[in-house]
N, C-alpha and C positions, 0 to 999 in steps of 0.2 A: 504493500500500500504506500505508494510514494505521494503521500498527502502533502498539502500545503503546511499542515501542522508539523509534519516531520521535517520539511524543508526549513521551516522557521528555526527549529532546534539545531539543525545542522549548521545553519548560517551563524547562529549565536556561538556555537562551539568553535567554528573557524575563528570567530572574533574573541575567543577565550573569555566568554562571559555567559551568565545565565540569560535565557530568553525572558523578556519582560512581558508579562501578561496583565492587561488592564481589564477592569470590570466596571460597567455602568448598567443602570437599569434602563431598558428601552423606553423611550418617551419621557425620561425624566427631564424636568424643566418644561419641555414641550416636545411634540413629535419632531418638529423641524430642528430645534436646538439640539436635541439628542443626536440627530444625524450629523449635525455640524461638529459636535464634541467628538463623536466617533471618528469622523474624517480627520479632524485635527490631531487627536492623540495617536492615531494610527501611524503618524509620521515617526513616532518614537517607540510605540509598542510593537512587539513582534507578533503577538497574537491578541485579538480583542474578544473579550467575553461580553455578551449582552444578556442581561437578565430579563426574564418575563416578569412584569409587575404582578405581584401576588399579594392578596390581602391577609393571608395567614402564613407568612414565611417562617419555617421552623428553625433553620440554621442561621437566619440573618439577624445581625445585631441592629441597634437603633439607627445607625447611619443609613444602612441599606433599606430598612423599613421606611424611613422618611422618604427616600427616593421613590420607593414603590408606591407609597400613598400619593405622592405628587403625580406620578405617571397615571395611576388609576383615576385620580381627580381630573386629569387631562383627557380621560376617556380612551386611554390606550388599550386596544384589544389585540388578540393574537395576530389578526391580519395586519395590523399596524407594525408589529414587530417584524414580520416578514417583509413588509414594504421598506422598512428602514434598512434591513440587510440587503435587499435587492438594489436599492439606490446606492448603498455604500459600495457594493461589489461592482457597480458600473464604473466606478472611479478607481477602486482599489481591488482589482480582480485577484491579485496574488496575496492579499493580506488575509490570513485565516480568521474566520469568525466562529466562535463557539457560543451556542445558545445555552442558557442555564435556566432551569425551571423545575417544576414539580410534576410528578406523574399524573395526578388526577386531572390536571389541565390537558395533558396529551390524550389521556383516556377519554375525556369528555369530547374532545375535538375529533377523536378517532385516530388511532395509531397510524394506520396506513396513509390516511389523508394528511396527517401531520408530517410524516416522513417524505411524502410526495412534495409537500410545500417546502420542506427543508431543501430537498434536492433542486427544486425549481429556483429557489432564492439563492442557491449556492452556499448553503450553510456547510461548514467544514466539520463541525463536531457538536456533540450534545453532552451536557452534564445534567443528569436527572437526580436531584438531591435525595429524593425519597424512594428510589428504586434500587435497593441493594443487591449484591450478589448473594445467592444464585438466582434470585427471582428475575433478575434483569437479562438472563441468558438469551431468551427468546427475542426480546426487544433489541439487544445488542447485535444479534446476528442479522436482524432485519436492517439495522443501521449499516452494518458492514456491506450487505448486498447493495445498498444504495450509495456506497462509497462515503458514508458518514462515520466519523470516529465516535465511538461511544466511550466516554471517559469515566473510568471507575474511580471511586473515592476510597481512600484508606485513612485510618486515623491511629492515634497512639494506642488505642485499645484493640485494634485488629490483631487477632491471634496469628501466630506463625503459620499454622496450617491454612487458615483462611487467606492470609496474605499470599501464600504460594499460589493458591487457586485463582485469586483475583488477578495477580500479575500475569499468570499464564493466559487468562482469558482476555486480558486488556488489549486495546488497540494501540494507537501511537502515543498515548499520553496517560499518565496516572497522576491523580491529584491527591497529594498528602495534606490532610488537615492537621496543621502543626500542634494544635492544642484543643482540649475539650472545652469549648466555650462557643458562643456565637461569634460571628465575624466582627471585626472591629474591637475585639477585647484587647486589653493590654497583654503583651507577651509575658506570661507568668512563668514561662520556661526559658532557660537560657538558650542562646543561639547554639552553643556547643551541644547541649542536650538534644535540641531539634535536629542538628546535623548528624548526631550519633544515631538517632532513630532513622533518619533519612537514609543513611548509609546502609542500614540493615535492609531497607526496602530495595535500595539500588542493587545490593548484592544478589538479590533473587534473579535479576536478569539485567545485565549491564546495558542491553540494547534498548530497554524501555526508557522513555523520557519521563522522569518523575519531577513534578513541580510542587512547590510548597506554597500553601495559602493560609490565610488567617493571621492577623496580628502583624502584618508587614507595613512598616511606615518608613519615613525618611531616616529615622534613627536606626532602625533594625536592618534595613535592606542590605547594607554593605557586609554585615557579619554573616549573611546567608548566601554569599556570592558563589559558593561551591555547588549549589543546586543546579539542575538542568534548567529550571525556570522558576520564576517568582511571581505570585499573583498579588496584585494590588487592587483592592476594591473599596473598602470602607473609607480610606483617606480621600479617595476621589469623590465618592458620594458626599462626603463632608465638605469638600471644597465647593461642590455645586451648591450645597445649602448655604455656605458662607457667602458665596457670590450673590446668590439671590437676596439674602438678608442685607448685604451691603450695597445692593443694586450695582454690582460690578459685572463685567463681562465674564460669564462662566466659561465660555470657550477658551478665552485667553488664559484665565487663571488655572483652569484644569490642565491645559496644554503645558504651561510653564512648570506645573508641578510634576507632570509625567516626564518632562524633559530632565528635570532635576533628579528624579528617581533613576532615570536611565544613566545619567552622568555618574551616579554613585556606583554603578555596577560595571562600568566600562573597564 
């Protein structure tokens, strides 16, 4: 599977740095602004994650929830998310996009119809937060048939046996949730501790790209440079909120922030 996701990691490896992965909620601020933010930050991000706004997010902390509420208030529906991706891909056809959401939404929409939409809009990958292994096997293989990466999640409590199976079944990217909390929590675990656990996951299969998410800020990003990729979400959502509050340009502010984060891992 020579996916754009894989290419992004290879590219980062050539540059001897981790891939920078950004997360925003689709339609946050407004449908139009959300596309503008995405286009602008994709100049610095290697992979862009786009979240489906959801009114009962399980794993999301306050920052992302605020973003999701804003998007829902703006009337953002599933179709809007796909149209943001479609418009983005017209301009940035080689920039990988990963959609992140919850299974009940996909189920209600209809699995096959959803995957068809993903393929049409050129979605590169999917993270389904509440569809764990092995329940996700069927869905993951449907994704593979459509050339869409299904991204598995592992956490500090994932047992060794389970980890082996998940890694074996994973596609081009594995997402390591660095700590047990919601997103945007303060890093309660030292970077060394996170990297130690990260290396255990990496040992299972060196060829899989493993990224670290949760708790990554301008302060902590440099210390986790050894990872294949680092996901930054809450701090970006917070920056959008701050910009709205201060009536400043969210596109400029968020882009500057992502550029700063990128500079720290170069």
